[in-house]
N, C-alpha and C positions, 0 to 999 in steps of 0.2 A: 531617753530613747536610745536603745542599743541597735546596732546594725552590723551584720557581717559584711566585711569588705570584699569587693569583687575586683578582678583584674581584667585588663583589656587585651592581654596577649599572653603567649607562653614562649619559653626559651627554646631555641632550636638546637642548642648544644651547650656543653659545659656543665660544671658542677656547682654546688652551693658555695658561696663565698666563705662560709664557715667550714672548718674541717670536722667532719663527722666520722672520725676514725678511719679516714681514707676512703670512705664510700662516697662516690659521686652520685649526684642526682641523675635520674634517667632523663633522656633527651626530651621526653614529653612533659616532664615535671617542672614546676616552678623552682628555680634555684634556691629559694628561701622557704620552701614548703615545710621543712622539718620542724621548725619552731616559730613560724610566723615571720620573723626577721632574724638576721644573723647577729644576735647579741649573745653575750657570754653569761653563763650561770643565771639565765632568766632575768638579767638586768642589762643595762646598757652603760658600762663605764665610759666608753667612748661615744657610742650611739651612732645612729645614722644621721644624716643631715636633718636638723629639726624643723626646717621650714623651707618653703620655696625661696625665700629671700636669702637664707644662709647658703644654700647650694649655688644659687645663681651668682654669688659674688666671686666665684672662682673663674679663672681664665679658661679659654677654649683650647689652649695649647697642651699637647700631651706631656706627661711627666717624663723625666729623663730615663727612668727604668721601666717605662710602660712597654708591654710586649706587642700589643696590637692597637691600631687606631680605633677610636670611638667616635661616634657621630657627634657633631656639634650643632645639629638641628634642634631647635627648641619648639616643643609642642604648645600650642595655644590652648589654655583651659577654657571651660565654660563659666568660670567664676568672674563676675564683673568686679572691676576695681573702683575704689572711691578715694583716689589719691588726695583730693582736696580736703579731706577730713583728717589726714594724718597729722600727728603732733609736729609743730614747727621744728622742734629740735631734731626730728628724724627726717626732715625734708618733705616737701609737698609731693614729690614724685617718688614712688616706691623704688628703692635702690635696685639697680641691675634689671629694671623692667623697661621694655621699649615704650617710649612716650606715645607712640602711635597706636598702641594696642589698648582697647578698652577692657580687655580681659587680662587676667594674670597669665604669664607665660612661664611654663615649667622649665627647670634647668635641663641642659642637654646631658647626654650620657657622659661626655667628657667632664662637665662640671660636677656631676654627681659623683663620679669616680674620684675626682680630685678632692672633693669634700670629704669622702670616706677616708682617703689616705691622710688628709690633714687631721682627721679625728683619731688617727692611730691605727687604722686597719692596715695589716700587712698580709701579703700572700693572697690578695683578692684576685680571683680569676676574672680577667677583664671580659671574657666571653659571657659571663653571667650578668654583666651590667645592663644590657638592653632589657632583659626581663625584669630586673630589679627596678629599673626606672619606670617601666610600664606599670608595675604594681604600685610604686610610689604615687604615680599620677592617678591611677584608678582609685586608690584609697582617698586621696584628696577630693576627687570628684564625688565619691560616696559620702564623705563628710559634708560636702557642700549640699548634696541632695537632702541630707538630714536637717541641716540648718534651714533650707528652704521649706521643708515640711513644717517645722516649728513656726516659722514666720507666716506661712500661708494659712495653716489651719487655725492658728490662734489669733492672728492679727490681720489676716486678709492682705498681707504684703506679698505680691507676686514677683517683685523685682528687688530683693535685697542685694546689697553690694558689700564686698569684703574690703575693709579699710587696711588691715594689716594682720600679719601673723606674729605670734610670739611662741617660740619653742621653750618649754619648761620641763625637760625630761626628768629632772631631779626633784621636782616639787609635786608632792602628792596632794590632790584635792581631798576634801573630807570623804567623799564617796570612794575614791581610790584608796584612801587610808583604810577604810572599812574592808574593802576587797582584799587588801594586802594582809592585814593583821588578823582579820576575822575569818576570811575565806581562803587565805593563802594564795591569792592570785594577784600579783603585782603588775600594773601596766608597764609596758616597756617604753612608753613614750607618752608625752602630753603636749598638746598644742592649745593655745588660747587664740581664738579668732575674734576680731572686732568687726562687727557687722553694722552697716547702716541700712535702715529701712526707709529712708527718705522722708522722715517726719520732722526733721529739724532738731531732733534730740541727740544726745551724746550716743556714739556708737555702742551697741550692745555687745557685751563679751560672752562668748560661748567657750565652754571647756570641752575638749575632746580627749578622752583617754583611750589609748590603743592597747588592747590585750591580745596576747598570744593564746590560741586555742587549737590544739592539734585535732580536736574533734569537730572543728568547724567544717561546714559543708563546702565552703569556698576554697579555692586553690591557694589563697594567700595564707590560710590558717590563722585568721585573726578576726576580731570584731571590734567595732567602735562604739564607745559610749559618748553620745553627743547630747549636750543639754546647755541651756543658758546658765551662766554663772549666777550665784545668789548674791548679786550686787545691790538689789533693790527689791521691794515688795512685789513688783510686777513679775520679776523672774521667778520668785517663790510661787506666786499664784499660777504662772504658766506651767511650772513643773508639777504642781498638784493636779491641774487640769489634764495634762498629758498622762499622768499616772492613772487617773480615773479612766481615761480613754483606753489605755493599754490593759488595765486590770479588769475593767467591766465594759468590754466592747459592745455588748448588747444594749446596755443602758445608754451608752454614748451614741450609738447609731440611732436609737429611738429618738433622742433629742434632736439629732441632726436631720432625720428624715421626716419629722413631724413639723410642718411649718407653723403650727399653732403653739409650739413650745419653743421659746427663745433658747438659743445655744447657751446662754449664761444661766439657764435654769429659773429665771424670774417668771412671775406670773404675767401672761400676756394681757394687754389691755382689752377690755370688753368693748365691742362696737355698739354704738347707739343705734338701735333699729326703730326707735320711736319716730313718728312723723309729727 
């Protein structure tokens, strides 16, 4: 399932963190509009912070060469946490997350900026960071909305929870490999999200590939490819079901709107009308 990412706000001033030949972004534009995110040569040798956990590990103190102060306020996401299911070696509490919050908490502008600098970015205009952080948060929210749709439509799970993130920007999934070498469109980032649906089973892994698309209708200039990882037969079946729904919406809607036709396509039991 693919989705264009949306953003929750726009920058009030400043240019793009990446130098586009000296041309600054207009005040009403997203500072990363030009290529989706400020990565070089359509890849991310340094990359932006690959997950909430990675960004949040940085302190809230300004860097020594920082020109303007950045906010240290952290926005609370809509994504529920499932810390008790984390691997023991990683700690039962998500690192750098407030223990009192049942939802994941996004990194602050200062933490995000520090994470970018640690990854090798130089000459970043601090004035663009608030808009970049808003886009980062909105993209995560959109990704979670897609995960919820998979879980709700195929498994009736209305309250999944996110156990942990894993940033894998240099690892191509099989589908991303096909996009890269057959279609010439390489994702600039990848996340693996581990999701609990509250059924007592192992957390389910989702793969999210992030693609740049200058023709995208959203201001972020990107879209997300969200789907369950093919770790088991159930995930394969889910992807086939969603493919049929997307490819043949008329047939899918017929099955879902007709109560006499089970959603799994099986023959409904016949009622006994004899007395």
